[in-house]
Backbone bond lengths (Angstrom), bond angles and torsions (degrees), N, CA, C in turn:
res aa  C-N    CA-C-N  psi(-1)  N-CA   C-N-CA  omega(-1)  CA-C   N-CA-C  phi
1 M - - - 1.437 - - 1.522 108.11 -
2 V 1.309 115.76 136.17 1.458 122.80 175.94 1.525 106.52 -109.05
3 V 1.335 116.93 124.92 1.463 121.57 -176.32 1.519 109.26 -120.19
4 L 1.317 116.02 134.95 1.455 122.31 175.82 1.524 107.18 -108.60
5 L 1.338 116.25 117.05 1.464 122.41 -176.53 1.521 110.31 -114.00
6 A 1.318 115.37 147.99 1.458 121.45 169.18 1.512 107.21 -109.41
7 Q 1.319 116.72 130.02 1.454 120.09 177.93 1.519 108.50 -110.64
8 W 1.311 114.50 125.86 1.452 120.62 179.78 1.511 106.94 -132.06
9 E 1.314 116.90 107.22 1.458 124.41 -172.96 1.529 109.37 55.37
10 V 1.328 118.68 -113.91 1.465 120.45 -178.17 1.528 112.43 -95.40
11 Y 1.318 117.84 -0.36 1.461 121.71 -176.05 1.516 111.21 -97.19
12 R 1.322 115.79 140.66 1.468 122.04 172.92 1.521 107.02 -120.83
13 I 1.313 115.25 117.00 1.461 121.24 -173.96 1.521 108.72 -113.02
14 P 1.340 118.74 120.30 1.462 120.06 176.95 1.527 110.78 -71.22
15 L 1.321 116.23 126.75 1.459 121.14 179.62 1.517 112.16 -99.11
16 A 1.323 116.36 -36.80 1.468 120.81 -178.67 1.516 109.12 -159.63
17 F 1.310 114.89 157.38 1.462 119.85 172.91 1.515 109.19 -150.42
18 R 1.316 116.12 153.52 1.461 122.97 177.32 1.515 108.45 -134.90
19 L 1.303 116.08 141.03 1.460 121.74 174.18 1.516 108.82 -88.38
20 V 1.307 116.69 134.29 1.462 121.60 178.45 1.518 107.73 -92.25
21 R 1.315 115.35 121.01 1.469 119.52 179.00 1.513 110.37 -83.83
22 R 1.310 115.45 162.99 1.462 120.18 178.17 1.520 110.29 -67.83
23 K 1.319 115.58 147.94 1.462 120.04 176.18 1.517 108.55 -62.35
24 G 1.306 116.05 137.78 1.457 121.13 179.86 1.512 113.38 92.41
25 S 1.325 118.67 -15.46 1.468 120.43 178.28 1.525 109.02 -82.37
26 P 1.332 117.02 153.57 1.472 119.68 -179.58 1.533 110.76 -61.45
27 G 1.311 116.12 137.80 1.455 121.02 179.27 1.512 114.62 80.20
28 Y 1.343 117.94 13.65 1.465 120.72 -179.31 1.522 109.75 -66.15
29 Q 1.323 115.48 135.67 1.461 123.16 171.10 1.519 107.08 -137.95
30 S 1.313 115.38 143.59 1.466 119.15 -178.70 1.531 110.07 -71.14
31 E 1.321 114.98 163.45 1.465 120.27 177.84 1.528 110.98 -60.05
32 Q 1.323 116.32 -34.57 1.465 120.27 -179.91 1.524 111.20 -61.41
33 V 1.332 116.17 -46.30 1.464 121.38 -178.94 1.528 110.01 -65.55
34 L 1.313 117.36 -43.23 1.463 121.29 178.85 1.532 111.04 -62.27
35 F 1.323 116.33 -39.81 1.464 121.71 178.13 1.528 110.79 -60.82
36 R 1.343 116.83 -46.59 1.462 120.47 179.81 1.522 111.84 -66.26
37 Q 1.334 117.77 -36.02 1.460 120.79 177.33 1.529 110.48 -62.22
38 M 1.325 115.94 -44.58 1.465 119.27 -179.04 1.524 111.41 -66.23
39 L 1.321 117.49 -37.23 1.470 119.92 177.46 1.525 110.33 -62.59
40 G 1.331 116.56 -38.90 1.456 120.42 -179.83 1.511 114.00 -71.26
41 E 1.320 117.50 -26.84 1.463 121.35 -176.72 1.519 113.48 -90.82
42 V 1.310 118.04 -12.85 1.464 120.23 -175.07 1.525 110.17 -68.94
43 V 1.330 116.07 133.75 1.465 122.00 177.00 1.531 107.14 -111.95
44 L 1.315 115.07 118.95 1.467 120.14 -176.73 1.518 110.32 -90.99
45 P 1.332 117.49 143.82 1.464 119.71 174.46 1.521 110.63 -68.57
46 R 1.312 116.19 158.91 1.473 120.34 -177.16 1.519 113.01 -62.54
47 W 1.317 116.74 -32.44 1.457 119.99 -177.33 1.520 112.77 -75.46
48 C 1.321 117.71 -8.68 1.466 121.06 179.91 1.530 108.74 -78.62
49 S 1.312 116.37 111.06 1.464 120.37 -175.27 1.526 113.02 -100.97
50 K 1.324 117.68 -19.71 1.459 120.06 -177.30 1.524 109.27 -143.11
51 V 1.329 115.55 136.45 1.458 121.39 177.58 1.516 108.04 -122.98
52 I 1.316 115.93 128.63 1.464 121.58 175.83 1.516 107.11 -121.91
53 V 1.307 116.89 116.89 1.459 122.44 179.90 1.522 107.86 -89.54
54 V 1.329 116.34 123.96 1.463 122.28 178.57 1.518 107.19 -112.77
55 A 1.323 116.93 125.57 1.461 120.11 -175.50 1.523 110.96 -144.26
56 D 1.310 114.30 158.08 1.454 123.21 178.34 1.534 108.95 -79.05
57 A 1.311 116.18 169.82 1.470 121.24 179.64 1.521 112.03 -63.02
58 A 1.319 117.90 -20.88 1.466 120.76 179.04 1.533 111.32 -65.55
59 Y 1.328 118.16 -22.50 1.460 122.05 -177.19 1.519 112.57 -103.18
60 A 1.299 118.05 10.81 1.462 121.48 178.99 1.529 108.72 -85.46
61 S 1.323 115.46 91.76 1.458 120.42 174.05 1.528 107.81 -133.62
62 R 1.292 116.58 157.66 1.462 120.10 -177.75 1.523 111.22 -63.20
63 Q 1.343 117.28 -37.94 1.474 119.88 178.87 1.524 110.94 -65.17
64 N 1.329 117.28 -39.71 1.469 120.09 178.81 1.520 110.79 -65.74
65 L 1.326 117.28 -41.95 1.460 120.33 178.90 1.523 110.90 -63.40
66 Q 1.330 117.00 -40.47 1.464 120.34 178.03 1.530 110.95 -65.19
67 A 1.341 116.70 -40.00 1.476 120.33 178.92 1.523 111.16 -62.53
68 I 1.314 116.99 -34.46 1.466 121.17 178.81 1.525 110.40 -75.20
69 Q 1.337 116.94 -44.26 1.457 121.15 -176.19 1.527 112.37 -69.97
70 V 1.332 118.23 -30.30 1.470 121.30 177.89 1.527 110.02 -60.74
71 R 1.318 116.53 -33.18 1.463 121.59 -179.57 1.532 112.35 -86.32
72 H 1.328 117.05 2.24 1.472 123.05 -178.71 1.520 111.77 60.05
73 W 1.312 115.73 39.08 1.460 122.23 176.39 1.519 108.67 -99.43
74 W 1.304 116.28 163.01 1.456 123.42 176.14 1.519 108.27 -96.46
75 F 1.323 116.87 162.49 1.463 118.61 177.57 1.522 110.73 -146.28
76 V 1.324 113.87 149.35 1.459 123.53 171.85 1.515 105.11 -129.90
77 I 1.314 115.98 106.04 1.466 120.58 -174.89 1.524 108.71 -129.67
78 A 1.310 115.75 136.67 1.462 121.15 174.28 1.527 107.51 -79.52
79 F 1.300 116.39 113.15 1.459 119.77 -179.60 1.522 110.11 -87.20
80 P 1.326 117.25 141.79 1.469 118.74 176.40 1.528 109.88 -68.52
81 R 1.298 116.22 152.12 1.470 120.13 -177.85 1.518 112.28 -64.69
82 S 1.323 117.66 -19.06 1.463 121.20 179.59 1.524 112.55 -85.10
83 W 1.334 118.57 1.97 1.466 122.71 -178.51 1.522 109.63 -59.40
84 K 1.338 116.75 131.10 1.467 122.16 -179.33 1.520 110.36 -102.50
85 F 1.326 115.43 136.18 1.454 121.42 174.49 1.520 109.30 -87.56
86 T 1.332 117.28 171.18 1.457 120.65 -178.06 1.517 112.38 -65.69
87 D 1.327 118.38 -24.08 1.462 120.33 179.18 1.530 112.89 -85.16
88 G 1.347 117.57 1.47 1.454 121.10 176.40 1.521 114.75 97.68
89 H 1.330 118.61 -13.20 1.458 121.29 178.73 1.527 109.59 -75.17
90 S 1.312 115.51 146.97 1.462 119.31 174.68 1.522 109.16 -97.57
91 L 1.306 115.75 161.45 1.460 121.23 -177.68 1.521 111.53 -61.32
92 R 1.327 117.44 -35.54 1.472 119.89 -178.33 1.531 111.36 -66.24
93 D 1.353 117.52 -23.98 1.458 119.83 177.45 1.536 112.69 -75.82
94 L 1.315 116.89 -26.40 1.460 120.81 -173.90 1.520 114.59 -102.34
95 V 1.320 117.34 -24.04 1.462 120.65 -174.69 1.522 109.34 -125.77
96 A 1.316 115.99 133.53 1.464 120.77 175.36 1.523 108.40 -116.33
97 H 1.314 116.14 142.72 1.456 120.04 176.67 1.520 109.74 -74.31
98 L 1.318 115.43 143.56 1.462 119.61 175.93 1.512 109.69 -76.09
99 P 1.323 117.24 138.23 1.462 118.98 173.93 1.530 110.20 -63.57
100 R 1.302 116.18 152.67 1.462 121.67 -177.33 1.530 112.01 -58.70
101 A 1.309 117.93 -26.48 1.466 121.06 -178.96 1.532 111.83 -63.33
102 H 1.339 118.33 -22.57 1.461 121.58 -178.70 1.526 113.06 -85.63
103 Y 1.325 117.84 -8.32 1.463 121.18 178.17 1.517 109.86 -84.90
104 R 1.315 116.69 153.89 1.458 120.24 172.40 1.521 108.50 -137.30
105 K 1.294 115.18 151.20 1.456 120.73 -178.86 1.517 110.28 -76.86
106 V 1.308 114.79 140.25 1.457 121.49 176.09 1.519 107.10 -125.15
107 R 1.288 116.60 126.21 1.466 121.21 179.51 1.523 108.76 -111.63
108 L 1.312 114.47 130.49 1.456 119.81 177.44 1.521 109.62 -100.30
109 P 1.320 117.02 142.91 1.472 119.42 -179.02 1.513 111.95 -69.06
């Protein structure tokens, strides 16, 4: 299931959802296609001035990024380490994960 949520302060409001059918079944569409369809169908209220799309690495595709950027929205997406840049380098060549020893706990009141 692909779910499109709107988060407003502490509230999470479901805007749309699609069921993913099994591959080979009639009417099958990939999660990527369903995601782009839902982005195209969403109607934003007038008071909504900024949209930030947050997605997992499973939704990091060039078509999805273009669909988001065409609408002038922002995005925060976890890219897979195998992601290739236009110059041929992959993300794993340019970015290294920090070891856990470099993290510190932060507690909010």
